[in-house]
Phi, psi and omega in degrees: 000328182297322178294315178294322179297318178295323180293315178296314180298318179297319179298313180295317183296312182293320178292325177296315179296321179297313179297318181299316180296319180295313181295318180295319180297317179295316179297318179295321180297312180295322178295320179295320177298320178295326181288341181297337178296332182264354179296132182104344177276125181063230178256019184278108182251175177299320179298316179297318178298320179294317178296320178301315180295319179296321179292335181274355182300317178302319178294320178296317179297323179296319181292324185269357187299310180301318178296322179293323178297315179299310181294318180296319178294316179297317181290316182293308180290328177296321177295320177296321179292319181292334177269007178066017179292320179293324178296318179296320179297318180292325177293333180278001177100006178275120183280163177296326179297321178292320177295319179296324177296320178297319178293321180296325179296316178291332176297321177296322177296317179295324175301315180296322180294314182291327177295316179293323178299316181286335185266322189246334185260311186295313184303308180293324179295316180294320179296316178296322180297314182293322180291321178299314181295316182295316181296322180290323182281324187265344182058033179248148179286125179218122182241125178262124179219181180292343180270004178117202180262138180240141176215155181239135177220106183057242182264012182250141170247127183247129176247125181239119183284327183202148177236122179278162183303332180270018179071019173282129179268135182244132176059074186255134175236132181241118180256113183259123179249161173277195181295339180260237182237016182274129178281123182264319182202158175231122179249125178243130179234138178292330185205149177218135179226143178278134181244183180300142182093356179086358178281163179249135178258117179268145179235146178053071190259139170234120181244130177246122180257135183252129176240178184299321184232011181198176175213155178231156180233131179235147178232141177208162183272317184226149175200140177264133180230122178277148173053048179291310180204151181295129182295326179295325178297321181294330179301325179277326181287333182278089179284139181301142181304326180296341181266358179276160174281161179299323179298316180292325178295317176300319180296317179297315181298317179299317180295315182297320180291321179296329181259013176056044176252161182290119179251010184304307180299324180289320177296322177298318178296323179297313181291330174296321177298321182288320186276342181300312175299323178294323179294333176299314179292321179297316179298323179293315179292329180291335181285336186297315181299336181274357178246313182274063176227162182286155181294342181291338183271008177128163182288161179297322179300319178296318181294320178296319179298317178296321178297320178296318178299321178295322178297317176296321178298320178296316180300313181292318180294322179296316178296320182297313182294320183294316181287319177294321179297319180293323181287331184254013175078015178286144180303133179303324179296319180292315184294331178273332182275337181299306179299321180297318180294317180300314182285333173295316177296322178296320178294317178297318179299317179295322179292323178292331180288331183259353183292000000 
């Protein structure tokens, strides 16, 4: 059985990688064509656009991974069924349960791959891609370091520890210098939001003023600051929550809750991160009933087509529940687990029918 299990697993794995490469290549091509509209603005060149698309490939692969697993499994196992390989295996005494176990083992490997891709590869790659595009388009100095985001505006240096999806700045420090290199003041704000007129409203401010022989400290709740940072720059710095690592999402949620801010979108992104590897295994198990069935119930092509429709249905249902749940106050964990649970039960029901 170990030899057959490796053969089945290899077939599913290679077909999944093949489908994934095709889908990623098509997505990258269409994205590159879309980026050509911005070529020529600022320092944004064709080369920069190409590098931007290449840096976004890990994120694209992460989004398309569950669909690729479903299609790869259907194509690989469907080809084995059409060549009567599965029939020969069953004639040799290999049960459907054993074959399903072999598929589940490769499913666990694929789960681990997509989890590592989403946690360690996609976040830094997506961040670099957005910063590269933003810096080229806006012609503004932006340095990404372990201390946060840095930007320069006239005699001010601005440090931003985090940017939320709605362009809210978290933990902002403004270092004001004179015409030379003397530091005049440091303003620290817990939060900053852009208001009407293009100005920025700082909240919970602490300002330290430096003099030749002394310093003073002032505190205030609100303050308006013009031209704090370029809005186009923030578009690139604000990485989508889905592109963050689980560790960063936990950190964001903790900060928002401590400051009594809305953490719903970030929690939704966290649960999406958790359920994406699980959906990979569910999609794999969902493909089995459409392959391990008798020829009397329809051709393999028909079953594969139905399986693809189910995969599309899962994608649409998952998006529907997550957005409706967020809009109606439903727990992010519940809204992400409902579609996964429904399709898991459907996969279990299909497996029991063919067992």
